[in-house]
C-alpha positions in Angstrom: 116.4 84.0 80.0 115.9 85.6 83.7 116.9 88.9 82.6 114.3 89.1 80.5 112.0 89.5 83.5 114.3 91.1 86.2 115.9 95.0 86.1 117.8 96.8 88.7 116.5 100.6 88.3 119.1 102.7 90.2 117.0 105.9 91.7 118.5 108.6 93.9 117.9 107.3 97.1 119.1 103.2 96.0 118.3 100.5 94.1 114.4 98.9 93.5 114.8 95.3 92.0 111.9 95.1 89.6 110.7 91.5 88.6 108.7 92.1 85.2 108.6 91.1 81.8 109.5 93.7 79.3 105.9 94.8 78.3 104.6 95.3 81.9 108.0 96.8 82.9 107.5 100.0 80.3 104.0 100.4 81.5 104.7 101.2 84.9 103.7 104.5 85.6 106.7 106.7 86.6 104.7 107.0 90.3 105.8 103.8 91.1 109.5 104.5 91.4 109.1 108.0 93.0 107.3 105.9 95.8 110.3 103.6 95.5 112.8 106.3 95.9 110.9 107.9 99.0 111.0 104.3 100.6 114.4 103.9 99.7 115.2 106.8 101.9 114.1 104.8 105.3 117.6 104.2 107.3 119.2 100.9 107.3 117.4 99.3 104.4 119.0 96.4 102.8 116.7 95.3 100.0 113.5 96.8 98.2 111.8 94.8 95.2 108.6 95.4 93.1 106.5 92.5 91.7 105.1 92.5 88.0 101.3 93.3 89.3 102.7 96.4 91.3 101.0 99.7 91.3 100.4 103.0 93.2 99.4 102.5 96.9 99.2 105.0 99.9 102.9 105.5 100.9 104.1 102.7 99.4 103.3 100.3 96.2 101.2 97.5 96.3 103.6 95.0 95.1 106.5 95.8 97.3 109.2 93.8 99.4 111.5 95.6 101.7 113.8 94.3 104.1 115.9 95.3 107.1 118.5 93.6 109.5 116.3 92.6 112.2 119.2 94.2 114.3 118.8 98.3 113.9 116.0 97.5 111.6 112.5 99.7 111.0 109.2 98.8 111.2 106.7 100.9 108.4 103.0 101.1 108.5 102.4 101.9 105.1 104.7 98.9 103.7 102.3 96.6 105.4 99.3 98.1 104.2 96.0 99.6 106.0 94.4 95.8 105.4 96.7 94.5 107.7 96.7 90.5 107.3 94.9 90.2 103.9 95.2 87.3 102.3 94.0 84.2 100.5 92.8 81.1 101.3 91.9 77.6 99.1 89.7 74.6 100.1 89.5 71.8 97.9 86.2 70.1 97.2 85.4 66.7 96.6 82.6 67.7 93.7 84.0 67.7 90.1 83.3 70.9 88.1 80.6 69.0 85.5 78.6 68.9 89.0 77.9 72.3 88.6 78.0 72.6 85.3 73.8 73.8 85.6 74.1 77.5 86.1 70.8 77.4 88.2 72.7 75.1 90.6 75.6 77.9 90.5 73.0 80.3 91.4 71.5 78.2 94.2 74.9 77.7 95.8 75.5 81.3 95.7 72.1 82.1 96.9 73.3 79.7 100.0 76.4 81.1 100.6 74.6 84.6 101.3 72.6 83.0 103.9 75.8 82.4 105.9 78.2 85.0 104.7 76.9 88.7 105.5 78.0 90.2 102.4 76.7 93.8 103.4 79.7 96.4 104.5 77.8 96.7 108.1 76.2 93.4 108.4 76.5 91.4 112.1 78.5 88.3 111.3 77.0 85.1 112.6 79.3 84.4 115.1 78.4 86.1 118.4 79.4 83.1 120.4 83.2 83.7 119.8 84.9 85.5 122.0 86.9 88.5 119.9 89.8 88.8 122.6 90.6 84.9 122.4 90.7 85.3 118.4 93.3 88.5 118.7 95.5 86.6 121.0 95.2 83.1 119.8 94.3 83.3 116.3 93.2 79.9 115.0 93.5 78.3 118.4 91.1 80.7 120.2 88.1 79.7 118.3 85.7 76.8 119.6 85.7 73.2 118.7 82.5 73.4 116.9 84.4 75.8 114.1 87.2 73.5 113.9 85.3 70.7 112.2 88.2 68.9 111.1 89.6 68.7 114.6 87.7 65.3 115.4 89.3 63.4 112.5 93.1 64.0 112.7 94.0 62.0 109.8 91.6 64.7 107.6 92.7 67.4 109.4 94.0 70.7 107.7 92.5 73.6 109.5 95.6 74.3 112.1 98.0 72.6 110.1 98.1 73.8 106.4 98.0 77.5 107.1 101.0 80.0 106.7 100.7 80.5 110.6 97.9 79.6 113.0 98.9 81.8 115.6 100.8 85.4 116.0 102.4 85.4 119.3 102.5 89.3 121.0 102.6 91.7 123.9 99.0 91.2 124.9 99.0 94.4 126.9 99.1 96.3 123.5 95.3 95.4 123.3 94.2 97.6 126.3 94.9 100.7 124.1 91.5 100.2 122.1 88.6 101.4 123.2 85.2 99.5 123.7 83.7 100.8 120.5 86.4 99.0 118.4 86.3 95.7 120.1 82.2 95.8 119.5 82.6 96.8 115.6 85.3 94.4 115.2 83.3 91.6 116.9 80.4 92.3 114.6 82.5 92.1 111.6 84.0 88.5 112.3 83.3 86.2 109.3 82.2 88.8 107.2 84.1 89.6 103.5 84.3 93.2 102.7 83.5 94.7 99.8 86.1 96.4 97.3 88.3 93.7 95.6 87.5 90.8 98.4 85.6 87.7 97.4 84.7 84.2 97.5 85.1 82.3 94.3 84.3 78.7 92.9 86.8 77.5 90.5 87.5 74.5 88.5 90.9 73.4 88.9 93.0 72.8 85.8 96.7 70.6 86.7 99.9 71.6 85.2 101.3 68.7 83.5 104.7 69.4 84.7 103.4 69.7 88.3 100.8 66.6 88.4 102.7 65.2 91.0 102.9 67.9 93.4 99.1 68.8 92.6 98.5 65.2 93.4 100.3 65.4 96.7 98.2 68.1 97.6 95.0 66.2 97.0 94.1 67.9 93.5 93.0 66.6 90.5 91.8 68.1 87.2 88.1 69.5 87.0 87.8 69.3 91.1 85.8 72.4 92.4 87.6 74.6 94.5 87.0 77.6 96.9 89.4 80.6 97.1 88.5 83.3 99.6 90.3 87.1 99.5 89.6 89.1 102.8 91.5 90.5 105.5 91.2 91.9 109.1 88.3 94.1 108.6 87.7 97.0 111.6 90.4 95.3 113.8 92.7 95.7 111.2 91.7 98.9 110.0 91.6 100.3 113.8 95.4 99.4 114.3 96.5 101.1 111.2 94.5 104.4 112.0 95.4 104.5 115.6 99.1 103.6 115.2 99.6 105.7 112.1 98.3 109.0 114.0 100.7 108.2 116.5 103.7 107.5 114.4 102.8 110.6 112.3 103.2 112.9 115.1 106.1 110.8 116.8 107.9 111.5 113.3 107.2 115.4 113.0 108.4 115.7 116.7 111.5 114.1 115.7 112.4 115.5 112.2 111.9 111.9 110.7 110.1 111.6 107.3 110.4 112.0 103.5 109.0 113.9 100.6 105.7 111.5 101.2 104.4 112.6 104.6 101.9 109.5 104.1 105.3 107.5 104.3 105.0 106.6 108.2 108.4 104.3 109.8 110.1 104.2 113.0 112.9 102.0 114.1 112.1 98.5 115.4 113.4 99.6 119.1 111.1 102.7 119.6 108.1 102.2 121.9 105.7 103.2 119.6 106.8 100.6 116.7 107.0 97.9 119.1 103.1 98.8 119.9 102.2 98.8 116.3 104.3 95.6 115.6 102.5 93.6 118.7 98.6 95.1 117.3 99.8 94.1 113.7 100.4 90.7 114.6 96.8 90.9 116.6 95.7 91.6 113.3 97.1 88.5 111.3 95.7 86.5 114.1 92.3 88.4 113.3 92.6 87.9 109.4 93.6 84.2 109.4 90.3 83.5 111.6 88.3 86.0 109.7 88.8 83.6 106.2 88.6 80.5 108.1 84.8 81.5 109.3 84.1 82.9 106.0 85.1 79.4 104.6 83.3 77.9 107.2 80.3 79.7 106.1 80.8 78.3 102.8 81.2 75.1 104.2 77.7 75.1 105.6 76.6 76.2 102.1 77.6 73.7 100.4 76.1 71.1 102.6 72.6 72.4 102.5 73.2 72.0 98.6 75.1 68.8 98.2 74.4 67.4 101.6 76.0 66.2 104.6 78.7 63.9 102.0 80.2 67.3 100.6 84.0 67.9 101.9 85.9 71.0 102.2 89.6 70.8 103.0 91.8 73.8 103.6 94.7 73.3 101.3 96.3 76.8 101.9 96.0 80.0 104.4 98.5 83.1 103.4 99.1 86.7 103.6 100.2 89.4 101.7 100.1 92.6 104.0 102.4 92.2 106.7 105.7 92.4 108.3 107.7 90.2 110.4 111.1 88.5 111.4 112.4 85.8 109.1 115.8 84.1 108.6 117.7 83.9 105.6 120.9 82.3 105.2 121.7 82.2 108.8 120.8 86.2 109.5 117.7 87.6 111.0 115.6 90.1 108.6 112.4 92.3 109.4 110.8 91.6 106.2 107.7 93.7 104.9 105.4 92.4 102.0 102.7 94.8 100.9 100.3 93.2 97.9 103.5 90.4 98.1 103.3 86.6 98.4 105.7 84.5 100.2 106.2 81.1 97.8 108.8 79.1 99.4 110.4 75.9 97.5 110.7 72.1 98.4 112.8 71.7 101.7 112.6 75.0 103.2 112.7 74.6 106.8 109.8 78.0 107.1 107.3 75.2 105.3 104.6 74.0 107.5 105.1 70.1 108.4 102.7 69.0 105.4 104.7 70.8 103.0 108.4 70.7 103.9 108.4 68.4 101.2 106.9 69.9 98.4 106.7 73.7 99.5 103.7 75.3 100.1 100.8 76.4 97.7 101.3 80.0 97.0 97.9 81.6 96.0 97.5 84.2 93.3 94.0 85.5 92.3 93.2 86.7 89.1 90.1 89.4 88.5 86.7 88.8 88.0 86.3 86.4 85.1 89.8 85.7 84.5 91.8 82.7 85.7 93.4 82.4 89.5 97.1 80.7 89.9 98.1 78.2 92.4 101.9 77.9 92.5 104.8 76.8 94.5 108.1 78.3 95.2 111.2 77.7 93.4 115.3 77.7 94.4 115.9 81.1 92.7 113.1 83.0 95.1 115.8 83.4 97.3 117.0 86.3 95.4 113.9 88.2 96.3 113.6 86.6 100.2 111.0 84.3 98.3 108.2 87.3 97.4 106.2 86.6 94.4 102.9 88.5 93.2 99.5 88.7 95.2 97.3 89.1 92.0 97.0 90.7 88.8 97.0 94.5 90.0 95.3 97.3 89.1 95.9 99.4 85.9 93.7 102.0 86.5 91.6 103.2 89.4 87.6 102.3 90.6 86.6 106.1 89.1 88.5 105.7 85.8 87.3 102.2 85.3 83.6 103.2 85.7 84.1 105.7 82.8 85.7 103.9 80.7 84.2 100.3 81.0 80.9 99.5 79.9 78.3 97.2 81.5 78.1 95.3 77.9 82.0 94.5 78.2 81.7 93.6 81.7 78.8 91.5 81.4 80.7 90.2 78.4 84.0 89.2 80.8 81.3 87.2 82.8 79.8 85.1 79.8 76.4 86.5 81.1 73.3 84.4 79.5 75.4 81.6 78.2 76.4 78.1 80.1 79.5 79.1 80.7 78.1 82.1 82.7 80.2 83.3 85.8 77.5 83.6 88.4 77.8 86.6 90.4 75.8 87.4 93.3 75.2 91.1 92.5 71.9 92.1 91.2 73.1 94.9 89.3 77.1 94.6 87.8 77.0 98.1 87.9 77.5 98.1 91.6 81.1 96.0 90.9 81.6 97.6 87.4 85.1 98.8 89.4 86.2 94.9 89.7 86.1 94.3 86.2 88.7 92.4 84.7 89.3 95.4 82.4 90.6 97.3 85.5 93.9 94.7 86.0 96.5 93.8 84.2 96.5 90.6 82.1 97.2 88.2 84.8 98.7 85.4 82.3 101.5 88.3 81.7 102.1 88.7 85.6 102.4 84.8 86.4 104.8 84.2 83.2 107.2 87.3 84.9 107.2 85.4 88.0 108.0 82.0 86.3 110.4 83.6 83.9 112.4 85.3 86.5 112.7 81.8 88.1 110.6 82.6 91.3 107.9 80.1 91.2 106.4 77.5 89.4 102.7 77.2 88.4 101.0 73.9 89.8 97.3 74.5 88.8 95.1 77.4 86.7 91.5 77.8 88.4 88.7 79.0 86.6 86.0 81.0 87.8 82.7 79.5 88.0 80.6 81.5 90.7 82.1 84.8 92.7 80.8 86.2 95.6 81.0 90.0 96.4 80.5 92.1 99.2 78.7 94.7 98.6 
């Protein structure tokens, strides 16, 4: 059965392991294998794989896991991605979907969220009292106490415990490399969404019958309203990518390193530039987890405005899908890259955060606008893929192609506009976000079926969209 969802593809430079059902595999662009062949030319690589949502990116495909031994290993900004630390967060509320069945109420909630959450690309966040240097050095532990509201009620506290990692340690001297304007722009963007495929979505939960026990331990119930957030490290991560990418490109030319793709950047881990990049990358991971936390804080404030002070919004989990770091597998140290790939650990794995050691942690997989998202849990079979699964649906066409091929009527229909089940969107014109329509993406159900069929993870819940906030 698993063989239907897994293939080893032999390329001139090595083997790429592909996790995808037959239809998804046959639909893959030949360019993804060209990129894999280039990636496999980076020295000393021990493993590379694609998840079923794989699609072409810059230098490396989105949907890639690439692994080196920590000793003698390499780091590649191209296999991390430009939006360092981009990832997902889900909060559980004490509302039932029936309390949101009124379309006008959903619109009111979306409007309230916009009051607290700036959506314009150059908007200033509402958190000028937060010190950016504390954020990039300490992650969530660098926030003032008032932004960790559940810290005063330890039994309910989930802000610092229900996250993949609350703080990434780094050599702080690397931060001195950035000019003042980078600090200023990044500080302005704290707690902002960004555009493209980033979003805040209000969803209703449907528990998978065979995972009902785990869902209950996680505090989930059928019909529960949940908040899903997708965002990353904004200007800070972009500056890390741009600055380090330029330096690494010059170094590679000087030392004769490279592949057929000049955009594929890499360096030995022991190289001084690689060490600079890794430290700055960790600072961007700190920024990213704080940014998603502050977006959730803004949504929480909006929820209290609309539903009163009894409204609750506890953290289910926060994780990344663009990063590289050191992991231990079978007693050996590896440096693992995930670009558009999500870590999904099974029950009992020691790397699970304390609250999730028994059950395994939630793996958060967004769909596309108008389609369901999924909350999963890792399976033991994931060890074969370094516990990596998909990170979303995965694009099947570019933004420009989507605008040419998809009509506004088709997009409107997918959002059920004009019905009681309308997925309320904050944009005044759907035309402005047409490139994010479901027709631009693969079928997320096929993606999830491939992950489950390959024995990498199980579905715990399906989350259906009720309202979406997109950046402008």
